[in-house]
C-alpha positions in Angstrom: 79.5 70.9 77.0 81.4 73.8 78.5 85.2 73.4 78.2 85.4 74.6 81.6 86.0 72.0 84.2 84.5 71.7 87.2 86.9 72.2 90.7 86.3 71.5 94.1 89.2 74.1 94.8 87.9 76.5 97.3 88.3 80.1 95.9 90.5 81.0 99.0 93.1 78.1 98.8 94.5 80.2 96.1 95.3 83.2 98.5 98.7 83.8 99.6 98.8 86.2 102.5 101.6 88.0 104.0 101.6 89.6 107.9 104.5 92.4 108.6 105.3 92.8 112.2 108.9 93.8 112.4 109.0 95.4 115.9 111.1 93.9 119.1 110.6 90.4 120.5 107.6 91.3 122.8 105.9 92.8 120.0 106.2 89.8 117.5 105.3 87.6 120.6 102.4 89.4 121.6 100.9 91.1 118.4 102.6 89.0 115.8 101.8 85.6 116.8 98.2 86.1 117.6 97.7 88.2 114.4 99.0 85.1 112.3 96.7 82.6 114.0 93.8 84.9 113.4 94.7 85.3 109.3 95.1 81.8 109.3 91.9 80.9 111.0 90.1 83.7 109.0 91.4 81.9 105.6 91.9 78.5 106.4 92.5 77.5 102.9 95.1 80.3 102.4 99.3 80.2 102.2 100.5 82.3 105.0 103.9 84.0 105.3 105.2 86.1 107.9 107.7 88.7 107.5 109.8 90.0 110.8 113.4 90.8 112.1 116.0 89.4 114.2 114.7 87.6 117.6 110.9 87.6 115.9 112.3 84.9 113.1 113.0 82.7 116.4 109.4 83.6 118.0 107.5 82.7 114.7 109.9 79.5 114.5 108.5 78.1 117.6 105.2 79.8 117.9 103.8 78.9 114.0 106.7 76.4 112.3 104.2 75.5 109.6 104.2 79.5 108.6 107.1 80.4 106.4 108.8 83.3 108.1 111.5 85.5 106.5 113.0 88.9 106.7 116.0 91.0 108.1 118.3 89.3 110.8 120.0 90.9 113.7 122.5 93.9 112.1 120.9 93.5 108.6 118.7 96.7 109.2 120.8 99.9 108.4 120.9 102.7 110.9 121.6 105.1 107.6 118.3 105.9 106.0 119.7 105.6 102.8 121.1 102.3 103.5 117.7 101.4 105.2 115.8 102.3 101.9 117.7 100.4 99.7 117.9 97.2 102.3 113.6 97.5 102.2 113.4 98.1 98.3 115.5 94.5 98.5 112.9 93.2 100.8 109.8 94.7 98.6 111.4 92.9 95.2 111.3 89.7 97.1 107.5 90.3 98.3 106.4 91.3 94.8 108.1 88.0 93.4 106.2 85.8 95.7 102.5 87.4 94.3 100.4 87.9 97.2 96.9 88.5 97.2 97.0 90.3 100.6 99.7 92.4 102.4 98.9 93.2 105.9 101.8 95.6 107.6 100.5 95.8 111.4 104.0 97.7 111.9 104.3 101.6 113.0 108.3 101.6 112.6 109.1 104.1 109.8 111.1 101.6 107.6 108.0 98.9 107.5 105.5 101.5 106.3 107.8 102.6 103.8 108.2 99.3 102.5 104.3 99.2 102.4 104.3 102.7 100.7 106.7 101.2 98.1 104.4 97.8 97.4 101.5 100.3 97.4 102.4 102.4 95.1 103.7 99.4 92.9 100.1 98.3 92.8 100.5 95.7 95.4 97.3 94.5 97.5 98.4 96.2 100.9 96.1 96.8 103.7 97.3 98.6 106.8 99.6 101.1 107.6 102.1 103.1 105.2 103.8 106.4 105.2 101.6 109.5 103.7 104.2 110.6 101.1 105.1 108.8 98.1 108.6 107.3 97.5 109.6 109.5 94.7 108.6 112.9 97.0 110.3 111.0 99.9 113.7 111.0 98.1 113.1 114.3 96.3 112.8 116.1 99.6 115.9 114.0 101.3 117.8 115.0 98.6 116.7 118.3 98.5 117.2 118.4 102.2 113.8 119.6 102.6 112.4 116.7 104.5 111.6 117.5 107.9 113.0 115.1 110.7 109.6 114.7 112.5 108.3 112.8 109.5 110.8 110.3 110.0 110.4 110.2 113.9 107.1 110.6 115.0 104.4 108.4 113.5 101.7 110.6 113.8 103.3 112.5 111.1 104.5 109.8 109.0 101.8 107.1 109.3 98.5 106.6 107.2 96.6 103.4 106.9 93.6 101.6 105.4 92.2 101.2 108.6 90.3 104.1 110.1 90.2 103.3 113.6 94.3 103.4 113.5 93.7 107.5 114.7 92.8 105.4 117.9 96.4 104.7 118.4 97.3 108.2 118.8 94.9 108.4 121.7 95.5 108.1 125.9 93.3 105.0 125.3 94.0 103.2 128.6 92.3 106.3 130.4 89.2 105.3 129.5 86.5 103.4 131.0 87.1 100.4 128.9 90.2 98.6 129.4 91.1 95.6 127.2 92.2 92.3 129.3 95.2 92.1 127.4 96.5 95.5 127.6 97.9 97.1 124.4 98.1 94.1 122.2 94.6 93.6 122.6 93.5 97.0 122.2 95.9 97.6 119.0 94.4 94.4 116.9 90.7 94.8 118.3 90.4 98.7 117.9 93.3 100.1 116.0 93.1 97.5 113.4 89.6 96.5 113.6 90.1 92.9 114.1 87.0 92.7 117.0 86.8 88.7 116.9 90.4 87.7 116.8 91.1 84.9 119.8 94.1 86.3 121.5 96.1 83.1 121.2 100.0 83.8 122.0 101.0 80.9 123.5 104.3 78.8 122.6 104.3 75.2 123.8 107.7 74.4 125.1 108.9 71.7 127.4 109.5 72.6 131.4 113.2 73.1 132.3 114.3 70.0 134.2 116.5 71.6 136.6 114.2 74.0 137.5 111.5 71.6 137.8 113.5 69.7 140.6 114.1 73.1 142.3 110.4 74.1 142.0 109.2 71.3 144.0 110.8 72.7 147.2 110.8 76.4 146.9 109.2 79.1 144.8 111.0 79.9 141.3 111.7 83.7 140.3 112.5 85.0 137.1 113.9 88.6 137.2 114.2 91.4 134.1 115.4 94.2 135.1 116.9 95.6 131.9 114.7 96.9 128.8 115.4 98.6 125.3 115.3 102.1 127.0 117.7 103.1 129.8 115.3 104.9 131.7 113.1 101.8 132.2 115.3 99.8 133.6 115.8 99.0 137.5 118.7 100.5 139.3 118.5 98.0 142.3 118.6 94.5 140.5 121.5 93.2 142.7 120.1 94.2 145.7 116.7 92.9 144.9 117.8 89.5 143.8 120.0 89.0 146.9 116.9 89.8 149.2 114.8 87.5 147.3 117.0 84.5 147.9 117.7 85.6 151.4 114.1 85.2 151.7 114.1 81.6 150.2 113.4 82.0 146.5 115.2 80.5 143.6 116.2 83.6 141.4 117.2 83.2 138.0 118.3 86.1 135.2 119.1 85.1 131.8 117.4 87.6 129.5 120.7 88.9 127.9 120.5 86.8 124.8 123.2 84.3 126.4 120.7 81.3 125.6 118.2 80.5 123.3 114.7 81.5 123.2 113.6 78.2 123.7 115.6 77.9 126.9 114.3 81.0 128.1 111.1 80.2 127.6 111.4 77.0 129.2 112.9 78.2 132.4 109.8 80.8 132.3 107.2 77.6 131.9 109.1 76.3 135.0 108.8 79.7 137.0 106.2 80.7 139.6 106.5 84.6 138.8 108.4 86.7 136.7 109.2 90.4 138.2 110.2 92.5 135.3 110.5 96.0 134.0 108.1 97.1 131.1 109.7 95.1 128.5 109.5 91.6 126.2 110.0 89.6 129.1 106.1 90.2 130.1 105.2 88.8 126.6 107.1 85.8 126.6 106.1 84.9 130.3 102.3 85.5 129.1 103.3 83.1 126.1 104.1 79.9 128.5 101.5 81.0 131.0 103.8 82.6 133.9 102.6 85.0 136.1 104.0 88.6 136.0 105.2 91.2 138.3 105.8 94.6 136.6 107.6 97.4 138.0 106.2 100.0 136.5 108.2 103.0 137.0 106.7 105.9 134.6 104.9 103.4 132.6 101.2 103.1 133.1 100.6 99.5 134.3 96.9 99.9 132.4 98.7 100.1 128.9 100.3 96.3 129.8 97.9 94.6 132.1 100.2 92.3 133.5 98.9 90.1 136.6 100.2 92.5 139.3 102.3 96.0 139.1 103.8 98.9 141.4 102.4 101.9 141.5 103.5 104.5 138.3 106.6 106.4 140.3 109.3 108.5 139.2 111.1 107.2 142.2 112.5 103.3 141.4 110.0 101.1 143.8 112.4 99.9 146.9 113.8 96.5 147.1 111.6 96.5 150.4 108.5 97.0 148.9 108.8 94.5 146.2 109.7 91.7 148.2 106.8 92.6 150.5 104.6 92.5 147.5 105.9 89.0 146.2 105.7 87.5 149.5 102.0 88.7 149.5 101.4 87.3 146.1 102.3 83.8 147.5 100.7 84.1 150.6 97.5 85.2 149.1 97.3 88.8 150.7 98.1 90.7 147.3 94.9 90.5 145.5 94.9 90.8 141.6 92.6 94.0 141.9 90.6 95.5 139.0 93.7 97.8 138.2 96.2 94.9 138.7 98.3 97.3 141.3 99.1 95.5 144.1 
């Protein structure tokens, strides 16, 4: 008789998978959350972990509390590249100690790609994006002051991938005939990463805000997010727009400055009838709780975001009058959701 005992244990039950997405709050919401859920569905018996950054930790705790999530908190990511390398090598040591059977890097920023190159060079099972230079060569060039700034600052210079289709990431994909319904997140995960069968689930379950729910019984509630991480996306007439909306009978709130918890912000969005936002994280937060969005496009092509409604692209800020007219049209049904999502 063989000494090998039979077991009912699935081969996948020994899998331990790490998903990396360290970009901002919006990116973790619209890419990290659907990605983790896709991996959990694809490998139902595997233990899935998530490596992320800052507010991404809070997003994942709300969206997938059953997933072990760790990473760097706000202020723990050094600006100095040498200090950042030391920090990320420390992360690599933690990751190696976890003995993952698969490490999936969905990130496109330099330091997470540096991390996965370090892991790849160390023999870890890396899938996804990494820098196209060995760590030894990178440090050598840095010390000899021969490292080109573009290699660190331009993803088209530093990024390589195990996903052949990642080359599409560098194209003006939104100008093609096919526009993914979910915009950039869907393009990235389905096309660039090759996850054609992903179910795009980024929902986050929160309760409605009690105070706004009472107000909503007799007037429409609008959330207003007019500031972005990049200054050029900010809307300069925020105060005037808020005043005009209030005069038109809408309840308006704006608390996207980190002054309250993410759970509370999502709760307020869930109880709102519309979010008016510049291209930024609040759009994806609103999507996570099924709040319709109107994007003030500025110079961002709305086809990359595919919101419910959007202004035309323009170097000139949308006027308060045109935005108010658009909002009224949304609620009275005269602003139809067109194929190109521009009212």
